[in-house]
Backbone bond lengths (Angstrom), bond angles and torsions (degrees), N, CA, C in turn:
res aa  C-N    CA-C-N  psi(-1)  N-CA   C-N-CA  omega(-1)  CA-C   N-CA-C  phi
1 M - - - 1.466 - - 1.535 109.10 -
2 K 1.343 116.28 122.11 1.457 120.96 178.06 1.531 109.99 -74.35
3 K 1.323 115.49 138.73 1.451 121.61 177.88 1.524 108.96 -112.20
4 I 1.324 115.32 119.52 1.458 122.42 -179.01 1.520 108.09 -109.69
5 L 1.312 116.43 119.15 1.462 121.86 -177.67 1.523 109.78 -106.25
6 F 1.326 116.59 128.32 1.462 122.72 177.18 1.531 109.36 -102.10
7 Y 1.322 115.41 126.52 1.463 120.60 170.94 1.524 106.63 -129.37
8 T 1.313 115.11 74.61 1.456 123.44 -176.53 1.517 109.49 -158.91
9 H 1.308 115.90 142.96 1.472 120.27 178.43 1.519 111.83 -63.46
10 L 1.339 117.54 -19.20 1.461 121.04 -179.31 1.529 111.64 -61.91
11 Y 1.317 116.51 -25.52 1.466 121.04 179.17 1.522 110.36 -61.63
12 E 1.314 117.26 -42.13 1.458 121.15 179.46 1.521 112.17 -84.50
13 D 1.328 116.98 -26.75 1.464 120.12 -176.72 1.525 112.30 -69.29
14 F 1.333 116.30 -34.36 1.465 120.17 -175.83 1.530 110.45 -131.35
15 P 1.331 117.24 67.59 1.473 120.27 -174.90 1.520 113.41 -61.76
16 E 1.328 117.19 -28.29 1.467 119.57 -178.90 1.524 111.53 -65.46
17 I 1.344 117.13 -33.62 1.463 120.62 178.57 1.524 109.98 -69.73
18 I 1.327 116.57 -39.80 1.458 121.06 177.90 1.520 110.67 -64.93
19 E 1.318 116.42 -41.73 1.472 119.65 179.92 1.522 110.97 -63.38
20 D 1.302 116.97 -34.47 1.475 120.64 179.70 1.520 110.90 -62.13
21 I 1.325 117.45 -47.12 1.472 118.82 -178.38 1.530 110.63 -71.21
22 K 1.303 116.98 -32.06 1.464 119.57 176.73 1.524 111.16 -62.68
23 S 1.314 116.65 -42.24 1.464 120.21 -178.81 1.523 111.46 -73.28
24 K 1.336 116.57 -27.47 1.467 120.70 -178.41 1.519 111.63 -79.60
25 Y 1.329 117.12 -36.03 1.467 121.75 -177.03 1.536 108.95 -118.05
26 T 1.303 115.03 73.62 1.468 120.33 -177.11 1.523 112.33 -69.98
27 E 1.346 116.66 -17.90 1.468 119.41 179.55 1.528 112.31 -82.38
28 A 1.335 117.02 -9.26 1.463 121.34 177.36 1.527 109.74 -100.81
29 E 1.321 115.37 157.81 1.467 120.36 178.39 1.527 108.32 -113.37
30 F 1.327 115.94 128.56 1.458 121.87 -177.82 1.527 109.03 -112.18
31 L 1.340 115.49 122.41 1.455 122.34 -175.71 1.518 109.87 -116.83
32 Y 1.335 115.47 161.87 1.454 119.93 179.89 1.521 109.43 -140.39
33 A 1.327 116.58 132.22 1.461 122.47 175.27 1.524 108.54 -111.34
34 K 1.332 115.91 125.21 1.461 120.57 -178.15 1.524 112.15 -84.43
35 N 1.328 116.90 -23.68 1.451 120.23 -177.64 1.529 108.96 -148.72
36 E 1.328 116.06 176.17 1.452 119.85 -174.02 1.533 112.75 -66.13
37 E 1.318 116.84 -32.72 1.465 119.51 178.13 1.530 110.79 -65.17
38 E 1.316 116.20 -43.37 1.467 119.91 176.44 1.525 110.25 -64.01
39 L 1.323 116.24 -38.43 1.461 120.85 178.45 1.526 110.41 -59.44
40 K 1.315 116.48 -46.13 1.465 120.90 179.88 1.523 111.22 -60.48
41 N 1.316 116.53 -38.76 1.461 120.76 -177.91 1.523 113.12 -72.50
42 K 1.336 116.72 -32.09 1.458 120.24 -171.86 1.526 114.14 -99.28
43 I 1.345 117.16 -20.10 1.458 118.88 -172.76 1.531 112.49 -73.74
44 A 1.329 117.46 -18.77 1.472 120.92 -176.80 1.526 112.27 -57.54
45 K 1.325 116.83 -34.71 1.464 120.53 -176.24 1.532 112.84 -103.03
46 A 1.318 116.87 2.24 1.465 120.11 -174.87 1.527 111.85 -77.76
47 D 1.334 115.72 139.84 1.467 121.71 172.07 1.525 110.80 -89.05
48 A 1.330 116.00 -25.75 1.458 121.19 -179.79 1.522 108.28 -148.86
49 V 1.331 115.47 149.02 1.455 120.13 178.38 1.521 109.29 -134.56
50 V 1.319 115.75 137.07 1.466 122.06 173.13 1.521 106.18 -96.68
51 W 1.333 115.86 109.65 1.468 120.15 -169.47 1.523 107.51 -158.39
52 G 1.312 116.15 122.04 1.458 119.58 -174.88 1.512 115.56 -76.17
53 H 1.342 117.28 -28.64 1.467 119.90 -174.00 1.527 109.83 -134.77
54 P 1.324 117.82 70.18 1.467 120.95 -175.89 1.523 112.95 -65.09
55 K 1.340 115.03 141.51 1.456 122.62 179.33 1.528 109.50 -112.12
56 E 1.319 115.51 140.37 1.460 120.56 -175.75 1.525 112.44 -61.01
57 N 1.326 117.05 -42.31 1.463 118.81 -175.78 1.524 112.47 -63.78
58 I 1.335 116.39 -27.31 1.464 119.54 177.37 1.522 110.25 -87.06
59 L 1.312 117.04 -36.78 1.466 119.62 175.91 1.533 111.05 -60.04
60 D 1.322 116.62 -29.09 1.466 120.83 178.19 1.532 112.19 -58.76
61 L 1.310 116.24 -25.03 1.464 120.77 -179.08 1.524 112.42 -81.17
62 A 1.333 116.37 -12.83 1.470 121.48 -171.97 1.523 110.26 -95.61
63 K 1.301 116.94 84.26 1.470 121.71 -174.17 1.521 113.35 -72.86
64 N 1.336 118.35 -20.97 1.469 121.03 -177.76 1.527 112.52 -104.85
65 L 1.308 117.66 5.09 1.464 120.63 -168.40 1.527 111.91 -68.36
66 E 1.329 115.36 128.46 1.468 122.35 178.30 1.523 112.49 -107.57
67 V 1.332 116.69 -32.75 1.462 118.62 -173.26 1.526 110.33 -151.20
68 V 1.337 114.27 142.51 1.465 122.39 170.59 1.527 107.04 -108.40
69 F 1.320 116.04 123.16 1.464 121.27 175.93 1.526 108.56 -95.64
70 I 1.325 116.15 115.79 1.461 121.78 175.63 1.531 106.81 -88.99
71 P 1.327 119.58 120.51 1.464 120.46 -173.95 1.532 113.82 -83.22
72 F 1.318 116.73 32.20 1.461 122.39 175.69 1.524 107.43 -161.12
73 T 1.324 118.11 -166.37 1.465 121.75 -172.41 1.534 113.40 -92.37
74 G 1.337 117.58 -51.07 1.457 121.52 -170.67 1.519 113.92 -65.64
75 V 1.328 116.56 129.83 1.467 121.35 -178.70 1.522 111.51 -128.15
76 N 1.321 118.44 15.20 1.468 121.03 -171.45 1.524 113.64 -66.78
77 R 1.329 118.80 -17.96 1.462 120.80 -177.92 1.528 112.99 -100.01
78 L 1.314 117.82 11.76 1.461 120.73 -179.28 1.535 111.64 -73.17
79 P 1.339 117.64 151.93 1.472 121.10 173.02 1.534 109.89 -80.82
80 F 1.313 116.34 78.87 1.466 121.60 -170.02 1.524 112.86 -60.38
81 E 1.325 117.68 -44.97 1.464 120.07 -178.16 1.524 110.83 -62.46
82 Y 1.314 115.84 -42.00 1.469 120.00 178.43 1.531 110.07 -60.59
83 L 1.301 116.65 -46.84 1.473 120.83 -177.72 1.525 110.98 -63.64
84 K 1.332 116.40 -41.30 1.469 119.70 177.87 1.524 110.87 -64.11
85 N 1.310 116.53 -46.49 1.464 120.72 -176.48 1.522 112.75 -65.45
86 N 1.323 116.48 -24.92 1.460 120.46 -178.62 1.535 112.50 -104.93
87 N 1.341 115.85 10.28 1.475 121.32 176.32 1.529 112.62 53.76
88 I 1.316 115.09 42.83 1.461 120.68 177.80 1.528 108.48 -101.81
89 M 1.319 116.34 121.57 1.459 120.52 176.93 1.528 109.93 -74.84
90 V 1.321 115.37 153.51 1.462 121.39 175.19 1.522 108.11 -125.81
91 S 1.322 115.49 134.64 1.460 121.05 178.50 1.519 108.90 -126.59
92 N 1.323 116.52 122.90 1.466 119.94 173.19 1.523 108.89 -113.56
93 N 1.322 117.74 -173.93 1.464 118.68 179.51 1.520 110.52 -153.88
94 H 1.313 114.83 162.06 1.468 121.94 -179.83 1.524 110.52 -112.45
95 G 1.336 115.60 34.20 1.459 119.93 -177.56 1.508 114.04 -59.40
96 N 1.340 116.32 -30.94 1.462 118.49 -178.57 1.529 112.20 -96.74
97 G 1.332 117.59 12.73 1.461 120.33 -177.06 1.513 113.43 -55.99
98 I 1.321 117.37 -43.44 1.464 120.70 -178.89 1.525 110.71 -67.42
99 I 1.342 116.81 -32.62 1.465 120.37 -179.69 1.527 110.63 -72.59
100 V 1.328 117.26 -43.91 1.469 120.84 177.58 1.526 109.90 -64.01
101 A 1.331 116.47 -38.30 1.468 119.88 177.49 1.524 110.88 -63.10
102 E 1.321 116.37 -40.96 1.467 119.99 177.19 1.528 110.81 -59.59
103 R 1.328 115.46 -42.84 1.455 120.09 178.90 1.531 110.81 -65.21
104 A 1.329 116.84 -39.15 1.464 120.38 178.91 1.521 111.00 -60.60
105 V 1.323 116.12 -44.11 1.462 119.84 179.28 1.533 110.09 -67.38
106 A 1.337 116.61 -40.05 1.466 120.01 177.78 1.526 110.90 -61.10
107 L 1.335 117.04 -41.83 1.457 120.67 178.98 1.527 111.33 -63.96
108 S 1.330 115.61 -40.14 1.467 117.99 179.36 1.523 110.91 -67.10
109 L 1.334 117.49 -39.83 1.466 120.14 176.70 1.530 111.01 -63.77
110 A 1.334 116.05 -36.39 1.462 119.47 -179.18 1.517 112.01 -67.39
111 V 1.348 116.76 -46.80 1.467 118.31 -176.70 1.530 110.83 -75.83
112 M 1.311 117.89 -40.01 1.457 119.91 178.88 1.531 111.18 -68.49
113 G 1.318 116.25 -35.63 1.456 120.96 178.81 1.514 113.99 -82.82
114 R 1.347 116.62 -2.43 1.469 122.74 179.69 1.527 110.88 56.26
115 V 1.328 115.70 33.98 1.462 121.59 -173.63 1.521 111.43 -63.30
116 V 1.322 117.59 -49.48 1.463 120.94 -178.37 1.524 110.61 -67.71
117 E 1.313 116.49 -41.96 1.468 120.98 179.60 1.524 110.83 -59.95
118 F 1.324 116.80 -49.90 1.466 120.55 -179.43 1.527 110.86 -64.44
119 H 1.317 116.49 -39.90 1.464 121.30 178.96 1.531 110.37 -59.57
120 N 1.334 116.01 -49.45 1.464 119.55 -178.34 1.524 111.50 -64.36
121 D 1.339 117.62 -40.29 1.462 120.31 -178.53 1.520 111.60 -70.69
122 M 1.327 118.33 -35.00 1.466 120.02 179.11 1.521 111.86 -65.17
123 K 1.343 116.37 -28.45 1.467 119.15 176.60 1.524 111.47 -64.71
124 E 1.341 116.30 -19.99 1.462 122.15 177.66 1.525 111.91 -102.70
125 G 1.336 116.89 7.18 1.464 120.94 178.21 1.515 114.93 90.14
126 E 1.329 117.84 2.46 1.468 122.17 -179.91 1.529 108.97 -88.39
127 W 1.343 116.61 118.94 1.466 122.00 -173.81 1.525 113.94 -99.48
128 H 1.300 119.78 -6.28 1.469 122.56 -176.90 1.539 111.69 55.22
129 R 1.337 115.91 36.01 1.471 121.97 175.24 1.531 106.67 -133.32
130 R 1.307 116.46 113.36 1.468 121.54 -175.78 1.520 109.39 -107.52
131 Y 1.326 117.62 89.62 1.457 120.60 -173.67 1.518 113.09 -66.24
132 Q 1.347 117.80 -23.61 1.456 119.88 -176.12 1.522 112.26 -83.91
133 S 1.328 118.69 -8.61 1.457 120.42 -176.19 1.521 110.74 -98.32
134 K 1.324 115.26 169.63 1.465 119.79 177.54 1.524 111.30 -70.79
135 N 1.318 116.58 -29.16 1.469 121.06 177.78 1.526 107.82 -113.16
136 P 1.326 116.47 91.00 1.465 119.76 -167.63 1.521 115.92 -71.02
137 F 1.320 118.15 -11.60 1.454 118.98 -175.12 1.530 111.14 -123.76
138 D 1.322 115.89 140.25 1.457 121.12 165.70 1.523 107.41 -73.63
139 L 1.312 117.50 125.38 1.457 119.94 -174.01 1.520 111.69 -91.97
140 W 1.318 115.57 146.45 1.456 122.55 170.18 1.518 108.50 -109.77
141 T 1.303 117.64 172.51 1.464 122.51 -172.46 1.514 110.54 -108.67
142 S 1.321 116.34 127.49 1.465 121.37 178.43 1.526 110.87 -82.22
143 L 1.311 115.21 151.45 1.467 121.64 175.64 1.533 112.15 -84.89
144 Q 1.326 116.74 -11.75 1.459 120.71 -176.27 1.532 112.04 -61.49
145 N 1.346 114.79 133.11 1.471 122.32 170.77 1.536 114.14 62.28
146 K 1.309 116.75 23.58 1.461 119.36 -179.61 1.529 111.06 -86.23
147 N 1.331 114.93 154.47 1.463 120.72 167.00 1.524 108.11 -80.41
148 V 1.314 116.26 132.79 1.460 121.72 -175.71 1.522 109.32 -128.27
149 T 1.325 115.61 136.57 1.459 121.37 171.01 1.520 108.40 -112.86
150 I 1.323 115.85 130.82 1.455 121.25 175.39 1.518 107.67 -115.81
151 L 1.330 116.14 112.97 1.464 120.97 176.94 1.523 107.74 -83.22
152 G 1.329 115.99 105.26 1.456 121.07 -175.95 1.513 110.66 108.83
153 T 1.325 116.11 122.67 1.473 120.64 -175.53 1.528 110.93 -119.05
154 G 1.341 116.51 31.18 1.456 120.65 175.57 1.515 111.45 -81.30
155 G 1.332 116.26 -153.05 1.459 120.21 -175.32 1.513 113.39 -58.09
156 I 1.327 117.70 -41.41 1.458 120.58 -179.98 1.517 110.76 -72.54
157 G 1.329 116.88 -48.27 1.459 120.65 -179.06 1.515 113.01 -59.29
158 K 1.326 116.63 -42.71 1.472 120.31 179.06 1.525 111.28 -61.23
159 N 1.324 116.32 -40.51 1.459 119.63 -179.04 1.519 112.44 -73.73
160 I 1.332 117.85 -33.20 1.465 119.65 172.70 1.524 109.47 -60.38
161 A 1.330 116.19 -46.27 1.472 120.27 -179.73 1.526 110.79 -60.05
162 R 1.313 116.92 -43.48 1.469 120.27 -179.33 1.525 111.30 -62.00
163 L 1.321 116.82 -43.56 1.463 120.17 179.76 1.527 111.57 -66.72
164 L 1.324 117.06 -38.18 1.462 120.26 -176.23 1.522 112.62 -72.23
165 K 1.319 117.04 -19.31 1.463 118.41 177.46 1.527 111.03 -61.90
166 G 1.334 116.98 -24.67 1.463 120.62 175.26 1.516 113.24 -68.53
167 F 1.329 116.97 -14.10 1.460 122.11 177.62 1.534 111.23 -104.12
168 N 1.338 116.27 10.77 1.468 121.95 178.26 1.528 112.28 59.39
169 C 1.311 116.53 36.66 1.463 120.76 178.98 1.527 111.16 -81.92
170 K 1.312 115.32 150.13 1.459 122.16 168.11 1.525 107.14 -93.80
171 I 1.320 116.93 127.28 1.456 119.87 -166.87 1.524 111.65 -122.84
172 M 1.333 115.07 126.72 1.461 122.22 173.54 1.526 108.90 -109.48
173 G 1.319 116.89 131.77 1.449 121.97 175.77 1.511 111.00 -104.82
174 Y 1.324 115.44 136.53 1.463 121.33 176.77 1.518 108.68 -107.70
175 K 1.339 116.15 123.92 1.453 120.77 179.51 1.518 109.78 -149.85
176 K 1.318 115.64 166.99 1.470 120.62 -174.63 1.522 112.19 -68.90
177 N 1.322 116.27 -48.42 1.462 120.70 -177.19 1.526 110.36 -115.38
178 V 1.303 116.19 113.27 1.463 121.09 -179.60 1.523 107.91 -100.64
179 I 1.318 115.42 100.94 1.471 119.57 -178.55 1.529 110.10 -123.58
180 N 1.312 115.89 -64.58 1.459 120.78 -176.04 1.526 110.96 -102.91
181 P 1.327 116.93 149.04 1.468 119.42 175.70 1.524 110.67 -64.73
182 I 1.319 116.43 155.59 1.457 122.80 178.45 1.522 108.11 -124.46
183 E 1.306 116.06 133.07 1.458 121.30 -176.97 1.528 111.13 -55.15
184 N 1.320 115.79 137.97 1.470 126.19 177.70 1.526 113.99 77.35
185 F 1.333 118.15 -5.18 1.462 120.67 172.67 1.525 108.76 -97.40
186 D 1.327 115.74 126.58 1.467 119.88 178.49 1.522 111.42 -79.50
187 F 1.326 116.32 -30.24 1.462 121.70 -179.58 1.526 108.80 -142.42
188 L 1.316 115.59 152.51 1.463 122.18 171.76 1.517 108.36 -129.46
189 T 1.332 116.33 146.01 1.456 119.86 177.99 1.525 109.71 -149.96
190 D 1.319 115.33 152.81 1.465 120.79 170.38 1.526 110.30 -108.89
191 D 1.335 115.64 11.68 1.457 122.84 -179.26 1.533 108.61 -100.03
192 L 1.323 117.01 108.17 1.460 120.88 -175.49 1.527 111.80 -63.27
193 I 1.314 117.14 -39.96 1.467 120.07 -179.23 1.525 110.01 -61.68
194 M 1.316 116.37 -44.62 1.459 120.50 177.61 1.531 110.71 -60.47
195 A 1.322 115.55 -42.79 1.460 120.44 -178.40 1.526 111.39 -63.18
196 L 1.340 117.01 -45.11 1.460 120.02 -178.20 1.523 111.45 -70.81
197 N 1.310 117.49 -30.91 1.465 120.53 177.55 1.525 112.09 -71.14
198 F 1.327 117.49 -30.73 1.464 121.09 -171.46 1.525 113.41 -71.84
199 G 1.298 117.89 -49.07 1.456 120.35 -166.68 1.515 114.70 -80.92
200 D 1.349 115.49 142.67 1.461 120.84 164.68 1.528 109.51 -77.82
201 I 1.326 114.88 -27.33 1.458 122.34 175.93 1.518 107.09 -125.86
202 I 1.331 116.52 133.20 1.461 122.50 179.35 1.528 108.13 -114.07
203 Y 1.319 116.32 115.17 1.463 121.58 175.89 1.532 108.90 -98.52
204 V 1.322 116.61 133.45 1.457 121.53 177.17 1.527 108.29 -103.64
205 A 1.343 115.82 115.52 1.468 121.46 -178.95 1.526 110.33 -138.46
206 L 1.324 116.29 32.28 1.463 122.34 -179.25 1.534 110.91 -86.33
207 P 1.334 117.38 152.77 1.465 118.69 166.81 1.522 108.89 -72.77
208 L 1.329 116.89 152.26 1.453 120.47 177.72 1.524 109.84 -89.53
209 T 1.330 115.55 117.89 1.461 122.70 174.41 1.530 107.24 -136.48
210 E 1.322 116.08 177.80 1.466 118.99 175.61 1.526 110.99 -59.22
211 K 1.340 116.35 -31.84 1.464 120.81 -177.05 1.519 112.83 -79.18
212 T 1.322 117.94 -27.52 1.466 119.43 -177.46 1.517 113.16 -98.01
213 K 1.337 117.79 -10.68 1.459 120.29 178.36 1.530 109.51 -59.88
214 S 1.338 115.77 134.19 1.480 122.49 -179.37 1.524 111.79 59.45
215 T 1.317 116.76 36.35 1.474 120.05 173.89 1.522 109.80 -56.41
216 I 1.321 116.12 -43.18 1.464 120.92 171.73 1.517 106.95 -101.77
217 N 1.336 116.24 123.47 1.458 120.29 -169.44 1.527 110.72 -143.93
218 L 1.317 115.77 -176.13 1.466 120.65 -177.80 1.525 112.35 -63.85
219 E 1.322 116.87 -25.23 1.465 119.97 -178.26 1.524 112.33 -78.58
220 N 1.330 117.48 -29.37 1.470 118.06 -176.35 1.524 114.09 -115.67
221 I 1.339 118.84 2.39 1.463 120.21 -177.79 1.531 111.66 -61.32
222 E 1.323 117.01 -28.47 1.466 120.02 179.55 1.530 111.29 -62.06
223 L 1.336 117.34 -25.71 1.466 120.57 178.45 1.527 111.69 -67.32
224 L 1.332 117.10 -13.60 1.459 121.13 -179.67 1.534 112.15 -96.96
225 R 1.317 116.27 18.77 1.464 119.15 179.75 1.525 110.17 -60.86
226 D 1.329 114.86 131.83 1.474 123.82 179.84 1.526 112.73 62.74
227 K 1.326 116.98 24.21 1.458 121.75 177.81 1.530 109.86 -115.04
228 F 1.325 114.96 164.51 1.460 121.85 174.72 1.523 109.03 -104.27
229 L 1.328 115.67 137.74 1.459 122.24 179.92 1.524 109.23 -115.16
230 I 1.350 116.66 125.56 1.460 122.60 179.84 1.529 107.73 -122.75
231 N 1.331 117.33 120.15 1.469 120.80 -178.96 1.522 110.34 -119.02
232 V 1.350 115.97 113.18 1.473 121.62 175.07 1.527 109.85 -120.38
233 A 1.324 116.69 21.08 1.469 121.20 -177.55 1.525 109.65 -104.05
234 R 1.319 117.58 -102.15 1.455 123.35 177.03 1.519 109.05 -131.64
235 G 1.327 116.32 143.56 1.453 120.34 -175.71 1.507 113.53 -56.75
236 E 1.344 116.72 -42.01 1.461 120.65 -173.29 1.521 114.04 -66.78
237 I 1.313 118.11 -11.74 1.461 120.12 176.63 1.528 110.11 -68.97
238 V 1.317 115.78 -29.11 1.464 121.55 172.40 1.521 106.83 -106.39
239 E 1.321 117.46 115.31 1.457 121.61 -179.32 1.527 109.63 -56.06
240 E 1.322 116.15 131.36 1.465 121.37 -173.09 1.529 111.99 -57.14
241 K 1.317 116.65 -46.20 1.463 119.87 -178.99 1.520 111.46 -68.12
242 A 1.328 117.02 -30.70 1.462 120.34 178.59 1.526 110.66 -68.34
243 L 1.330 117.32 -38.97 1.466 119.91 175.96 1.522 110.13 -60.91
244 Y 1.330 115.86 -46.53 1.471 119.16 179.31 1.525 111.23 -62.14
245 K 1.321 116.79 -45.25 1.468 119.97 179.80 1.526 110.63 -60.80
246 G 1.347 116.51 -42.42 1.448 120.30 -179.31 1.511 112.95 -59.51
247 L 1.341 116.65 -35.87 1.461 121.01 178.82 1.526 111.29 -83.34
248 N 1.313 117.42 -46.42 1.456 121.71 -174.90 1.524 112.63 -66.97
249 D 1.331 116.96 -36.45 1.464 120.72 -177.63 1.525 112.62 -90.80
250 G 1.324 117.27 4.88 1.467 120.43 178.00 1.513 113.71 72.29
251 I 1.326 117.21 20.13 1.465 120.50 178.50 1.531 109.59 -73.06
252 L 1.311 116.52 -53.39 1.459 120.94 -179.89 1.525 110.68 -75.75
253 K 1.314 115.48 137.83 1.463 119.28 172.28 1.521 109.97 -73.46
254 G 1.326 115.46 -28.24 1.453 120.32 176.71 1.513 110.20 -179.12
255 A 1.325 116.09 165.29 1.462 121.22 178.35 1.521 109.00 -145.27
256 A 1.322 115.46 147.71 1.463 122.40 172.97 1.522 106.47 -134.13
257 I 1.325 116.43 119.20 1.462 121.58 -167.83 1.528 110.07 -126.03
258 D 1.336 116.26 128.95 1.464 121.51 177.68 1.524 112.07 -111.99
259 S 1.313 118.41 -13.06 1.469 120.94 -177.03 1.525 108.86 -126.37
260 W 1.375 116.00 140.38 1.450 119.63 -160.61 1.518 114.41 -132.18
261 Y 1.329 113.98 -166.64 1.463 123.78 -174.51 1.530 111.84 -114.32
262 N 1.312 117.14 -35.12 1.462 123.04 175.36 1.520 109.16 -114.49
263 Y 1.334 115.70 136.21 1.461 120.67 179.30 1.520 109.75 -129.57
264 P 1.317 117.95 147.96 1.470 120.24 176.13 1.522 111.01 -68.43
265 N 1.319 115.64 158.61 1.460 121.78 175.36 1.521 108.07 -149.04
266 A 1.328 116.64 -174.09 1.464 120.27 -176.24 1.518 111.73 -60.15
267 E 1.337 116.87 -36.89 1.460 120.84 -179.30 1.533 112.05 -77.81
268 K 1.336 116.10 -31.57 1.469 120.68 -178.82 1.529 108.67 -129.42
269 P 1.340 116.86 80.63 1.470 119.60 -176.55 1.526 113.98 -68.12
270 Y 1.332 117.16 -18.43 1.462 121.54 176.45 1.520 107.66 -118.54
271 E 1.320 116.01 128.84 1.463 119.62 -172.58 1.522 109.86 -152.37
272 L 1.320 116.65 132.72 1.460 120.20 171.22 1.525 108.72 -73.42
273 P 1.338 117.89 147.56 1.464 120.14 -170.29 1.520 115.78 -76.74
274 S 1.309 118.07 -12.87 1.466 121.05 -178.47 1.528 109.49 -146.98
275 K 1.328 115.68 153.77 1.468 119.46 175.78 1.527 110.92 -72.80
276 Y 1.328 116.64 -15.30 1.459 121.74 173.64 1.534 108.87 -97.65
277 N 1.321 116.58 150.87 1.468 120.45 -176.09 1.535 111.83 -81.83
278 V 1.322 116.18 54.23 1.468 119.41 -178.01 1.521 111.67 -65.58
279 H 1.335 116.57 -25.75 1.460 120.34 -177.18 1.529 112.62 -68.83
280 R 1.318 117.29 -12.71 1.468 120.33 -177.47 1.532 113.20 -85.95
281 F 1.320 117.03 -11.20 1.465 118.92 -179.87 1.531 110.10 -77.08
282 K 1.332 115.75 141.70 1.465 119.62 -179.12 1.522 112.82 -71.90
283 N 1.331 116.59 -24.49 1.463 119.68 -174.23 1.527 112.43 -97.72
284 I 1.329 116.63 30.76 1.456 120.31 173.45 1.520 109.31 -128.38
285 V 1.323 115.21 141.19 1.464 121.94 171.20 1.520 106.60 -112.93
286 I 1.322 116.67 124.81 1.459 120.60 -177.33 1.526 109.75 -109.87
287 S 1.331 114.77 143.14 1.466 121.58 -176.51 1.531 107.97 -138.43
288 P 1.349 119.07 140.58 1.468 122.10 -169.79 1.523 114.84 -84.55
289 H 1.328 116.83 53.47 1.469 122.14 -178.79 1.527 110.06 48.81
290 A 1.327 114.31 54.19 1.461 120.73 -173.28 1.523 112.46 -122.36
291 A 1.327 117.29 20.56 1.464 119.72 -173.79 1.521 113.22 -61.64
292 S 1.323 117.43 -28.87 1.472 119.58 -179.69 1.525 112.30 -99.64
293 H 1.323 117.33 1.67 1.460 120.77 -171.06 1.523 112.59 -85.44
294 S 1.296 115.64 62.92 1.460 121.82 170.21 1.525 107.71 -124.51
295 F 1.319 116.27 162.00 1.463 119.91 176.94 1.524 110.06 -55.07
296 E 1.335 115.39 -45.29 1.459 119.92 -178.31 1.522 111.66 -64.87
297 G 1.337 116.69 -40.47 1.451 120.19 -179.66 1.512 112.09 -61.27
298 K 1.324 116.93 -44.67 1.467 120.41 179.83 1.522 111.26 -67.45
299 K 1.316 116.60 -39.35 1.463 120.74 179.05 1.525 110.70 -62.94
300 Y 1.339 116.17 -43.79 1.466 119.78 179.58 1.526 110.91 -65.21
301 Q 1.333 116.95 -36.57 1.464 119.77 178.05 1.527 110.65 -58.75
302 L 1.332 116.73 -45.56 1.462 119.58 -179.37 1.515 110.91 -70.20
303 E 1.319 117.93 -40.73 1.461 120.22 -179.49 1.529 111.38 -60.65
304 Y 1.329 116.65 -42.44 1.467 119.39 179.34 1.522 111.02 -71.23
305 T 1.335 117.47 -32.73 1.461 120.67 175.08 1.528 110.06 -64.13
306 I 1.321 116.71 -43.44 1.467 121.29 178.44 1.528 110.22 -62.52
307 E 1.336 116.88 -39.56 1.462 120.67 176.90 1.529 110.53 -58.89
308 N 1.338 116.30 -42.80 1.464 120.63 177.90 1.525 111.69 -65.28
309 I 1.332 117.10 -39.69 1.462 121.03 179.23 1.529 110.39 -65.08
310 E 1.316 116.56 -43.39 1.460 120.23 178.63 1.525 111.21 -61.08
311 Y 1.312 115.80 -41.69 1.465 120.15 178.35 1.527 110.13 -63.05
312 Y 1.312 116.18 -40.44 1.466 121.61 177.60 1.525 111.18 -62.96
313 L 1.311 116.85 -44.58 1.463 120.46 -179.90 1.531 111.48 -66.50
314 D 1.331 116.87 -32.34 1.468 121.20 -179.09 1.527 112.75 -82.78
315 N 1.349 116.54 -31.95 1.470 119.86 -168.97 1.521 115.01 -124.38
316 G 1.323 117.19 -5.32 1.460 119.43 178.19 1.507 114.96 87.21
317 K 1.337 117.69 -4.80 1.464 122.08 175.50 1.524 108.11 -150.87
318 P 1.334 117.65 155.33 1.466 119.81 -178.93 1.521 112.08 -69.83
319 K 1.316 114.85 163.26 1.469 120.72 177.48 1.529 110.20 -68.91
320 Y 1.315 116.56 -39.98 1.458 121.69 -179.35 1.530 108.63 -117.02
321 V 1.326 116.74 120.93 1.458 121.83 -177.08 1.525 109.17 -120.85
322 V 1.312 116.57 128.17 1.464 122.31 178.77 1.528 109.43 -71.90
323 N 1.324 116.26 135.63 1.457 122.03 173.87 1.525 107.92 -78.78
324 L 1.323 116.18 106.23 1.463 119.87 -174.94 1.530 113.03 -69.63
325 E 1.323 117.03 -19.34 1.465 120.23 175.25 1.528 110.45 -77.21
326 E 1.332 115.49 -46.18 1.478 120.30 -178.95 1.529 111.72 -80.63
327 K 1.339 116.08 -19.58 1.469 123.02 176.82 1.508 113.62 68.36
328 Y 1.332 115.91 36.69 1.462 121.12 169.83 1.518 109.27 -164.02
């Protein structure tokens, strides 16, 4: 009998989904740990664990463990060497890809439309309408008919492309291996310079690995002159100083960022997202790494995790398996 241990708030958030798999796989045992102490006590006999941030010292207790199910996409903080050495499979999922893509498009509309800037200024009585001048209105930028580059053509990138087709955009995808066409992408390239030159808007949707860290950096930030940068992936993919330079030197037309460099913790519950004062620029929209934080996003994360668990129970391995060498 396979024992599946859940250590995630999703277990309590969507009990009906858990009950469904329990009734479908009566030969399996489904366990739940509410805290780390319970996790330590129950993981020893588990064949699989649903756990977003596994720790080596606790994994050491899991003598039967075959697979760790990550209930979301990002796996950059996993103990890869430990998992490889102990022959533990890792399965993640792109269940929230459509939700993160929706947020990416919303962020681009906000920064290009100057929504936050106009909102804040109107609270002070500033209307951005100059009736006495020849050009009476401060203009914002439409997304219609723009050239778009999406760095990363996985679940999030594909959904960004699909949504942007409603704006009649021409879309270039940047990925490592360009072999087959991908729906909703007009062009594909493995040439970063070409990709950054093409788009009026650059969306970052890459996984974070050693190879993708600082994809946008001080050497190539100039290629983003008069462009908009949208990051819904990981902060380190855009070099921190390059983001600041792009805003401070007037290179970027605007930026909308959901993933950062500094994060709050128990000791520092309030934290600015960067060591540079990027939040003070008018042409940036900042978001607290919340692109997947909707009811639908969390529900999809669990549903796709359950799909992977079912596949594992039926076939002995998950449907989606992380490449521990490539780290995504």
